[in-house]
PDB file of N, CA, C and O in Angstrom, chain B, residues numbered from 101:
ATOM      1  N   MET B 101      20.438 -60.722  58.195  1.00  0.00           N
ATOM      2  CA  MET B 101      19.700 -59.267  58.512  1.00  0.00           C
ATOM      3  C   MET B 101      20.576 -58.054  58.566  1.00  0.00           C
ATOM      4  O   MET B 101      21.654 -58.025  59.160  1.00  0.00           O
ATOM      5  N   SER B 102      19.979 -56.928  57.824  1.00  0.00           N
ATOM      6  CA  SER B 102      21.102 -55.564  57.572  1.00  0.00           C
ATOM      7  C   SER B 102      20.525 -54.802  58.609  1.00  0.00           C
ATOM      8  O   SER B 102      19.321 -54.707  58.848  1.00  0.00           O
ATOM      9  N   LYS B 103      21.730 -54.107  59.386  1.00  0.00           N
ATOM     10  CA  LYS B 103      21.362 -53.232  59.877  1.00  0.00           C
ATOM     11  C   LYS B 103      21.911 -51.761  59.697  1.00  0.00           C
ATOM     12  O   LYS B 103      23.133 -51.634  59.765  1.00  0.00           O
ATOM     13  N   THR B 104      21.000 -50.432  59.434  1.00  0.00           N
ATOM     14  CA  THR B 104      21.000 -49.427  58.872  1.00  0.00           C
ATOM     15  C   THR B 104      21.134 -48.172  60.199  1.00  0.00           C
ATOM     16  O   THR B 104      20.092 -48.107  60.851  1.00  0.00           O
ATOM     17  N   LEU B 105      21.850 -47.545  60.501  1.00  0.00           N
ATOM     18  CA  LEU B 105      21.884 -46.323  61.379  1.00  0.00           C
ATOM     19  C   LEU B 105      21.629 -44.983  60.904  1.00  0.00           C
ATOM     20  O   LEU B 105      21.969 -44.433  59.856  1.00  0.00           O
ATOM     21  N   GLU B 106      20.784 -44.467  62.151  1.00  0.00           N
ATOM     22  CA  GLU B 106      19.479 -43.704  60.993  1.00  0.00           C
ATOM     23  C   GLU B 106      20.041 -42.312  62.143  1.00  0.00           C
ATOM     24  O   GLU B 106      19.469 -42.220  63.230  1.00  0.00           O
ATOM     25  N   LEU B 107      21.092 -41.372  61.804  1.00  0.00           N
ATOM     26  CA  LEU B 107      21.114 -40.224  62.511  1.00  0.00           C
ATOM     27  C   LEU B 107      20.070 -39.014  62.121  1.00  0.00           C
ATOM     28  O   LEU B 107      20.008 -38.340  61.092  1.00  0.00           O
ATOM     29  N   ILE B 108      19.491 -38.991  62.988  1.00  0.00           N
ATOM     30  CA  ILE B 108      18.454 -37.550  63.448  1.00  0.00           C
ATOM     31  C   ILE B 108      18.892 -36.352  63.323  1.00  0.00           C
ATOM     32  O   ILE B 108      19.848 -36.092  64.054  1.00  0.00           O
ATOM     33  N   PHE B 109      18.604 -35.702  62.794  1.00  0.00           N
ATOM     34  CA  PHE B 109      19.736 -34.018  62.915  1.00  0.00           C
ATOM     35  C   PHE B 109      17.975 -33.368  63.005  1.00  0.00           C
ATOM     36  O   PHE B 109      16.939 -34.033  62.958  1.00  0.00           O
ATOM     37  N   LEU B 110      18.141 -31.791  63.152  1.00  0.00           N
ATOM     38  CA  LEU B 110      16.771 -30.971  62.939  1.00  0.00           C
ATOM     39  C   LEU B 110      17.588 -29.716  62.268  1.00  0.00           C
ATOM     40  O   LEU B 110      18.606 -29.143  62.654  1.00  0.00           O
ATOM     41  N   ASN B 111      16.474 -29.435  60.720  1.00  0.00           N
ATOM     42  CA  ASN B 111      17.759 -27.992  60.505  1.00  0.00           C
ATOM     43  C   ASN B 111      16.874 -27.043  60.713  1.00  0.00           C
ATOM     44  O   ASN B 111      15.743 -27.308  61.119  1.00  0.00           O
ATOM     45  N   ALA B 112      17.341 -25.650  60.424  1.00  0.00           N
ATOM     46  CA  ALA B 112      16.721 -24.366  60.726  1.00  0.00           C
ATOM     47  C   ALA B 112      15.325 -24.408  61.170  1.00  0.00           C
ATOM     48  O   ALA B 112      14.904 -24.046  62.268  1.00  0.00           O
ATOM     49  N   ALA B 113      14.524 -24.988  59.998  1.00  0.00           N
ATOM     50  CA  ALA B 113      13.180 -24.917  60.090  1.00  0.00           C
ATOM     51  C   ALA B 113      12.714 -26.051  60.657  1.00  0.00           C
ATOM     52  O   ALA B 113      11.777 -26.472  59.978  1.00  0.00           O
ATOM     53  N   ASN B 114      12.999 -26.924  61.841  1.00  0.00           N
ATOM     54  CA  ASN B 114      12.578 -27.645  62.393  1.00  0.00           C
ATOM     55  C   ASN B 114      12.282 -28.358  62.411  1.00  0.00           C
ATOM     56  O   ASN B 114      11.529 -28.813  63.272  1.00  0.00           O
ATOM     57  N   LYS B 115      12.963 -29.227  60.863  1.00  0.00           N
ATOM     58  CA  LYS B 115      12.465 -30.223  59.976  1.00  0.00           C
ATOM     59  C   LYS B 115      13.112 -31.450  60.486  1.00  0.00           C
ATOM     60  O   LYS B 115      13.883 -30.999  61.334  1.00  0.00           O
ATOM     61  N   PRO B 116      13.219 -32.403  60.476  1.00  0.00           N
ATOM     62  CA  PRO B 116      14.030 -33.987  60.358  1.00  0.00           C
ATOM     63  C   PRO B 116      15.003 -33.700  59.114  1.00  0.00           C
ATOM     64  O   PRO B 116      14.756 -32.967  58.156  1.00  0.00           O
ATOM     65  N   VAL B 117      16.252 -34.504  59.368  1.00  0.00           N
ATOM     66  CA  VAL B 117      17.403 -34.153  58.527  1.00  0.00           C
ATOM     67  C   VAL B 117      18.194 -35.702  58.833  1.00  0.00           C
ATOM     68  O   VAL B 117      18.876 -35.798  59.854  1.00  0.00           O
ATOM     69  N   LYS B 118      18.094 -36.584  58.134  1.00  0.00           N
ATOM     70  CA  LYS B 118      18.326 -38.179  58.721  1.00  0.00           C
ATOM     71  C   LYS B 118      19.824 -37.707  57.770  1.00  0.00           C
ATOM     72  O   LYS B 118      20.125 -36.741  57.069  1.00  0.00           O
ATOM     73  N   LEU B 119      20.527 -39.012  58.215  1.00  0.00           N
ATOM     74  CA  LEU B 119      22.182 -39.345  57.639  1.00  0.00           C
ATOM     75  C   LEU B 119      21.791 -41.331  57.879  1.00  0.00           C
ATOM     76  O   LEU B 119      21.483 -41.864  58.945  1.00  0.00           O
ATOM     77  N   LEU B 120      21.961 -42.088  56.387  1.00  0.00           N
ATOM     78  CA  LEU B 120      22.260 -43.332  56.807  1.00  0.00           C
ATOM     79  C   LEU B 120      23.016 -43.892  56.632  1.00  0.00           C
ATOM     80  O   LEU B 120      23.493 -43.746  55.506  1.00  0.00           O
ATOM     81  N   ILE B 121      23.686 -44.910  57.534  1.00  0.00           N
ATOM     82  CA  ILE B 121      24.570 -45.378  57.749  1.00  0.00           C
ATOM     83  C   ILE B 121      24.254 -47.340  57.135  1.00  0.00           C
ATOM     84  O   ILE B 121      23.854 -48.347  57.718  1.00  0.00           O
ATOM     85  N   PRO B 122      24.567 -47.131  56.145  1.00  0.00           N
ATOM     86  CA  PRO B 122      24.034 -48.851  55.992  1.00  0.00           C
ATOM     87  C   PRO B 122      25.300 -49.976  56.104  1.00  0.00           C
ATOM     88  O   PRO B 122      26.504 -50.006  55.849  1.00  0.00           O
ATOM     89  N   ASP B 123      24.294 -50.851  56.629  1.00  0.00           N
ATOM     90  CA  ASP B 123      25.407 -52.295  56.616  1.00  0.00           C
ATOM     91  C   ASP B 123      26.558 -52.306  57.942  1.00  0.00           C
ATOM     92  O   ASP B 123      27.686 -52.791  58.027  1.00  0.00           O
ATOM     93  N   LEU B 124      25.751 -51.575  58.864  1.00  0.00           N
ATOM     94  CA  LEU B 124      25.656 -51.487  60.237  1.00  0.00           C
ATOM     95  C   LEU B 124      26.789 -52.780  60.912  1.00  0.00           C
ATOM     96  O   LEU B 124      26.118 -53.645  61.474  1.00  0.00           O
ATOM     97  N   LYS B 125      27.810 -52.976  60.948  1.00  0.00           N
ATOM     98  CA  LYS B 125      28.451 -54.078  61.129  1.00  0.00           C
ATOM     99  C   LYS B 125      28.626 -54.422  63.138  1.00  0.00           C
ATOM    100  O   LYS B 125      28.241 -55.446  63.701  1.00  0.00           O
ATOM    101  N   ALA B 126      29.375 -53.087  63.877  1.00  0.00           N
ATOM    102  CA  ALA B 126      29.512 -53.033  65.134  1.00  0.00           C
ATOM    103  C   ALA B 126      28.002 -52.466  65.991  1.00  0.00           C
ATOM    104  O   ALA B 126      26.913 -52.081  65.564  1.00  0.00           O
ATOM    105  N   GLY B 127      28.590 -52.646  67.440  1.00  0.00           N
ATOM    106  CA  GLY B 127      27.837 -51.595  67.879  1.00  0.00           C
ATOM    107  C   GLY B 127      27.877 -50.362  68.172  1.00  0.00           C
ATOM    108  O   GLY B 127      28.885 -49.659  68.093  1.00  0.00           O
ATOM    109  N   VAL B 128      26.467 -49.906  68.637  1.00  0.00           N
ATOM    110  CA  VAL B 128      26.415 -48.177  68.874  1.00  0.00           C
ATOM    111  C   VAL B 128      25.997 -48.185  70.191  1.00  0.00           C
ATOM    112  O   VAL B 128      25.278 -49.048  70.695  1.00  0.00           O
ATOM    113  N   THR B 129      26.595 -46.925  70.903  1.00  0.00           N
ATOM    114  CA  THR B 129      26.141 -46.827  72.347  1.00  0.00           C
ATOM    115  C   THR B 129      25.615 -45.337  71.718  1.00  0.00           C
ATOM    116  O   THR B 129      26.022 -44.905  70.639  1.00  0.00           O
ATOM    117  N   GLU B 130      24.718 -44.690  72.514  1.00  0.00           N
ATOM    118  CA  GLU B 130      24.221 -43.652  72.658  1.00  0.00           C
ATOM    119  C   GLU B 130      25.596 -42.228  73.073  1.00  0.00           C
ATOM    120  O   GLU B 130      25.662 -41.093  72.599  1.00  0.00           O
ATOM    121  N   GLU B 131      26.237 -42.700  73.795  1.00  0.00           N
ATOM    122  CA  GLU B 131      27.488 -41.937  73.869  1.00  0.00           C
ATOM    123  C   GLU B 131      28.221 -41.447  72.578  1.00  0.00           C
ATOM    124  O   GLU B 131      28.434 -40.331  72.103  1.00  0.00           O
ATOM    125  N   ASN B 132      28.662 -43.329  72.024  1.00  0.00           N
ATOM    126  CA  ASN B 132      29.416 -42.580  70.498  1.00  0.00           C
ATOM    127  C   ASN B 132      28.314 -41.794  69.377  1.00  0.00           C
ATOM    128  O   ASN B 132      28.571 -41.045  68.434  1.00  0.00           O
ATOM    129  N   ALA B 133      27.023 -42.287  69.891  1.00  0.00           N
ATOM    130  CA  ALA B 133      26.257 -41.419  68.778  1.00  0.00           C
ATOM    131  C   ALA B 133      26.714 -40.055  68.822  1.00  0.00           C
ATOM    132  O   ALA B 133      27.498 -39.243  68.332  1.00  0.00           O
ATOM    133  N   ARG B 134      25.471 -40.305  69.982  1.00  0.00           N
ATOM    134  CA  ARG B 134      25.611 -38.510  70.305  1.00  0.00           C
ATOM    135  C   ARG B 134      27.250 -37.809  69.690  1.00  0.00           C
ATOM    136  O   ARG B 134      27.299 -36.901  68.860  1.00  0.00           O
ATOM    137  N   ASN B 135      28.429 -38.443  70.287  1.00  0.00           N
ATOM    138  CA  ASN B 135      29.661 -37.384  69.914  1.00  0.00           C
ATOM    139  C   ASN B 135      29.639 -37.583  68.977  1.00  0.00           C
ATOM    140  O   ASN B 135      29.656 -36.563  68.289  1.00  0.00           O
ATOM    141  N   ALA B 136      29.592 -38.815  68.244  1.00  0.00           N
ATOM    142  CA  ALA B 136      29.465 -38.582  66.321  1.00  0.00           C
ATOM    143  C   ALA B 136      28.635 -37.163  65.762  1.00  0.00           C
ATOM    144  O   ALA B 136      29.057 -36.302  64.991  1.00  0.00           O
ATOM    145  N   MET B 137      27.423 -37.247  66.384  1.00  0.00           N
ATOM    146  CA  MET B 137      26.508 -36.783  65.787  1.00  0.00           C
ATOM    147  C   MET B 137      26.976 -34.834  66.023  1.00  0.00           C
ATOM    148  O   MET B 137      27.004 -34.120  65.021  1.00  0.00           O
ATOM    149  N   ASN B 138      27.243 -34.341  67.194  1.00  0.00           N
ATOM    150  CA  ASN B 138      27.955 -33.450  67.470  1.00  0.00           C
ATOM    151  C   ASN B 138      28.986 -32.770  66.865  1.00  0.00           C
ATOM    152  O   ASN B 138      29.081 -31.556  66.686  1.00  0.00           O
ATOM    153  N   THR B 139      30.175 -34.132  66.398  1.00  0.00           N
ATOM    154  CA  THR B 139      31.691 -33.453  65.950  1.00  0.00           C
ATOM    155  C   THR B 139      30.658 -33.303  64.276  1.00  0.00           C
ATOM    156  O   THR B 139      30.807 -32.292  63.590  1.00  0.00           O
ATOM    157  N   LEU B 140      29.888 -34.189  63.924  1.00  0.00           N
ATOM    158  CA  LEU B 140      29.622 -33.335  62.336  1.00  0.00           C
ATOM    159  C   LEU B 140      28.906 -31.669  61.940  1.00  0.00           C
ATOM    160  O   LEU B 140      28.830 -30.873  61.004  1.00  0.00           O
ATOM    161  N   LEU B 141      28.417 -31.864  63.601  1.00  0.00           N
ATOM    162  CA  LEU B 141      27.888 -30.116  63.825  1.00  0.00           C
ATOM    163  C   LEU B 141      28.692 -29.310  63.475  1.00  0.00           C
ATOM    164  O   LEU B 141      29.003 -28.617  62.506  1.00  0.00           O
ATOM    165  N   GLU B 142      29.042 -29.599  64.721  1.00  0.00           N
ATOM    166  CA  GLU B 142      30.389 -28.692  65.020  1.00  0.00           C
ATOM    167  C   GLU B 142      31.971 -28.303  63.815  1.00  0.00           C
ATOM    168  O   GLU B 142      32.619 -27.261  63.725  1.00  0.00           O
ATOM    169  N   THR B 143      32.148 -29.751  63.000  1.00  0.00           N
ATOM    170  CA  THR B 143      32.886 -29.492  62.258  1.00  0.00           C
ATOM    171  C   THR B 143      31.847 -28.500  60.553  1.00  0.00           C
ATOM    172  O   THR B 143      32.597 -27.967  59.735  1.00  0.00           O
ATOM    173  N   ASP B 144      30.533 -28.424  60.331  1.00  0.00           N
ATOM    174  CA  ASP B 144      29.602 -28.075  59.666  1.00  0.00           C
ATOM    175  C   ASP B 144      30.157 -28.656  58.284  1.00  0.00           C
ATOM    176  O   ASP B 144      30.389 -27.951  57.302  1.00  0.00           O
ATOM    177  N   ALA B 145      30.373 -30.314  58.354  1.00  0.00           N
ATOM    178  CA  ALA B 145      30.501 -31.401  57.538  1.00  0.00           C
ATOM    179  C   ALA B 145      29.526 -31.869  56.528  1.00  0.00           C
ATOM    180  O   ALA B 145      29.785 -32.372  55.435  1.00  0.00           O
ATOM    181  N   LEU B 146      27.937 -31.544  57.248  1.00  0.00           N
ATOM    182  CA  LEU B 146      27.144 -31.826  56.529  1.00  0.00           C
ATOM    183  C   LEU B 146      26.467 -30.773  55.915  1.00  0.00           C
ATOM    184  O   LEU B 146      26.196 -29.713  56.481  1.00  0.00           O
ATOM    185  N   ASN B 147      26.214 -31.030  54.863  1.00  0.00           N
ATOM    186  CA  ASN B 147      25.338 -29.937  53.485  1.00  0.00           C
ATOM    187  C   ASN B 147      24.210 -30.640  52.696  1.00  0.00           C
ATOM    188  O   ASN B 147      24.312 -30.855  51.488  1.00  0.00           O
ATOM    189  N   PRO B 148      23.164 -30.977  53.405  1.00  0.00           N
ATOM    190  CA  PRO B 148      22.006 -31.823  52.451  1.00  0.00           C
ATOM    191  C   PRO B 148      20.873 -30.945  51.754  1.00  0.00           C
ATOM    192  O   PRO B 148      20.221 -30.221  52.506  1.00  0.00           O
ATOM    193  N   THR B 149      20.655 -30.938  50.765  1.00  0.00           N
ATOM    194  CA  THR B 149      19.624 -30.311  50.179  1.00  0.00           C
ATOM    195  C   THR B 149      18.445 -30.066  50.998  1.00  0.00           C
ATOM    196  O   THR B 149      18.005 -28.942  50.758  1.00  0.00           O
ATOM    197  N   ALA B 150      17.781 -30.679  51.854  1.00  0.00           N
ATOM    198  CA  ALA B 150      16.987 -30.591  53.094  1.00  0.00           C
ATOM    199  C   ALA B 150      17.326 -29.147  54.066  1.00  0.00           C
ATOM    200  O   ALA B 150      16.546 -28.493  54.759  1.00  0.00           O
ATOM    201  N   GLY B 151      18.575 -28.978  53.854  1.00  0.00           N
ATOM    202  CA  GLY B 151      18.486 -28.217  55.174  1.00  0.00           C
ATOM    203  C   GLY B 151      19.531 -28.239  56.049  1.00  0.00           C
ATOM    204  O   GLY B 151      19.264 -28.885  57.063  1.00  0.00           O
ATOM    205  N   LYS B 152      20.934 -27.634  56.017  1.00  0.00           N
ATOM    206  CA  LYS B 152      22.027 -27.825  57.155  1.00  0.00           C
ATOM    207  C   LYS B 152      20.793 -27.916  58.484  1.00  0.00           C
ATOM    208  O   LYS B 152      19.781 -27.358  58.908  1.00  0.00           O
ATOM    209  N   PRO B 153      21.903 -29.264  58.790  1.00  0.00           N
ATOM    210  CA  PRO B 153      21.326 -29.751  60.228  1.00  0.00           C
ATOM    211  C   PRO B 153      22.059 -28.809  61.151  1.00  0.00           C
ATOM    212  O   PRO B 153      23.285 -28.714  61.112  1.00  0.00           O
ATOM    213  N   VAL B 154      21.330 -28.132  61.956  1.00  0.00           N
ATOM    214  CA  VAL B 154      21.588 -27.790  63.498  1.00  0.00           C
ATOM    215  C   VAL B 154      21.800 -27.872  65.103  1.00  0.00           C
ATOM    216  O   VAL B 154      22.581 -27.472  65.966  1.00  0.00           O
ATOM    217  N   ALA B 155      20.670 -28.607  64.970  1.00  0.00           N
ATOM    218  CA  ALA B 155      21.017 -29.760  66.315  1.00  0.00           C
ATOM    219  C   ALA B 155      20.748 -31.176  66.261  1.00  0.00           C
ATOM    220  O   ALA B 155      20.184 -31.609  65.256  1.00  0.00           O
ATOM    221  N   VAL B 156      21.052 -31.923  67.150  1.00  0.00           N
ATOM    222  CA  VAL B 156      20.703 -33.333  67.266  1.00  0.00           C
ATOM    223  C   VAL B 156      19.405 -33.754  68.060  1.00  0.00           C
ATOM    224  O   VAL B 156      19.048 -33.555  69.221  1.00  0.00           O
ATOM    225  N   LYS B 157      18.724 -34.541  66.777  1.00  0.00           N
ATOM    226  CA  LYS B 157      16.703 -35.137  67.408  1.00  0.00           C
ATOM    227  C   LYS B 157      17.561 -36.518  67.832  1.00  0.00           C
ATOM    228  O   LYS B 157      17.892 -36.455  69.016  1.00  0.00           O
ATOM    229  N   SER B 158      17.939 -37.570  67.263  1.00  0.00           N
ATOM    230  CA  SER B 158      17.763 -38.499  67.744  1.00  0.00           C
ATOM    231  C   SER B 158      18.885 -39.710  66.921  1.00  0.00           C
ATOM    232  O   SER B 158      19.573 -39.425  65.941  1.00  0.00           O
ATOM    233  N   ALA B 159      18.860 -40.675  67.398  1.00  0.00           N
ATOM    234  CA  ALA B 159      19.613 -41.878  66.546  1.00  0.00           C
ATOM    235  C   ALA B 159      18.676 -43.244  66.578  1.00  0.00           C
ATOM    236  O   ALA B 159      17.918 -43.518  67.509  1.00  0.00           O
ATOM    237  N   GLN B 160      18.834 -43.919  65.587  1.00  0.00           N
ATOM    238  CA  GLN B 160      18.470 -45.060  65.866  1.00  0.00           C
ATOM    239  C   GLN B 160      19.053 -46.512  64.585  1.00  0.00           C
ATOM    240  O   GLN B 160      19.720 -46.329  63.567  1.00  0.00           O
ATOM    241  N   ILE B 161      18.569 -47.727  65.060  1.00  0.00           N
ATOM    242  CA  ILE B 161      19.379 -48.304  64.579  1.00  0.00           C
ATOM    243  C   ILE B 161      17.893 -49.561  63.693  1.00  0.00           C
ATOM    244  O   ILE B 161      17.005 -50.270  64.168  1.00  0.00           O
ATOM    245  N   VAL B 162      18.192 -49.353  62.780  1.00  0.00           N
ATOM    246  CA  VAL B 162      16.486 -50.376  61.871  1.00  0.00           C
ATOM    247  C   VAL B 162      17.394 -51.586  61.322  1.00  0.00           C
ATOM    248  O   VAL B 162      18.545 -51.737  60.911  1.00  0.00           O
ATOM    249  N   GLU B 163      16.412 -52.251  61.510  1.00  0.00           N
ATOM    250  CA  GLU B 163      16.833 -53.825  60.634  1.00  0.00           C
ATOM    251  C   GLU B 163      16.051 -54.543  59.860  1.00  0.00           C
ATOM    252  O   GLU B 163      15.052 -55.220  60.101  1.00  0.00           O
ATOM    253  N   LYS B 164      16.400 -54.402  59.287  1.00  0.00           N
ATOM    254  CA  LYS B 164      15.247 -55.303  57.765  1.00  0.00           C
ATOM    255  C   LYS B 164      16.129 -56.624  57.882  1.00  0.00           C
ATOM    256  O   LYS B 164      17.218 -56.889  58.389  1.00  0.00           O
ATOM    257  N   ASP B 165      15.099 -57.369  57.138  1.00  0.00           N
ATOM    258  CA  ASP B 165      14.865 -58.535  57.164  1.00  0.00           C
ATOM    259  C   ASP B 165      14.566 -59.547  55.837  1.00  0.00           C
ATOM    260  O   ASP B 165      13.476 -59.287  55.327  1.00  0.00           O
ATOM    261  N   THR B 166      14.900 -60.045  55.535  1.00  0.00           N
ATOM    262  CA  THR B 166      14.563 -59.944  53.710  1.00  0.00           C
ATOM    263  C   THR B 166      14.468 -61.711  53.765  1.00  0.00           C
ATOM    264  O   THR B 166      15.352 -62.438  54.218  1.00  0.00           O
ATOM    265  N   HIS B 167      13.170 -62.159  53.185  1.00  0.00           N
ATOM    266  CA  HIS B 167      12.870 -63.137  53.046  1.00  0.00           C
ATOM    267  C   HIS B 167      12.645 -63.525  51.395  1.00  0.00           C
ATOM    268  O   HIS B 167      11.763 -62.916  50.791  1.00  0.00           O
ATOM    269  N   VAL B 168      13.213 -64.240  50.897  1.00  0.00           N
ATOM    270  CA  VAL B 168      13.211 -64.308  49.292  1.00  0.00           C
ATOM    271  C   VAL B 168      12.120 -65.175  48.806  1.00  0.00           C
ATOM    272  O   VAL B 168      12.056 -65.613  49.955  1.00  0.00           O
ATOM    273  N   ILE B 169      11.345 -65.732  48.284  1.00  0.00           N
ATOM    274  CA  ILE B 169      10.294 -66.293  48.209  1.00  0.00           C
ATOM    275  C   ILE B 169      10.811 -67.408  46.686  1.00  0.00           C
ATOM    276  O   ILE B 169      10.886 -68.630  46.561  1.00  0.00           O
ATOM    277  N   PHE B 170      11.081 -66.245  45.731  1.00  0.00           N
ATOM    278  CA  PHE B 170      11.958 -67.699  44.717  1.00  0.00           C
ATOM    279  C   PHE B 170      12.479 -66.395  44.026  1.00  0.00           C
ATOM    280  O   PHE B 170      13.258 -66.469  43.075  1.00  0.00           O
TER     281      PHE B 170
END
């Protein structure tokens, strides 16, 4: 099963902007996710085409399970 960490920010137009981190191996806590997201905002490290993130919205782990039939 693969896990992806989705960090969701809001841009100036109040629209969601996602940063996806695939193949998550280690556990992620609310505290370290919030700290990392705030650091990304403070350092102005993100510049996606959807608009520059200005606020933290949420973080979630998405699990995907693939079953090959043939």
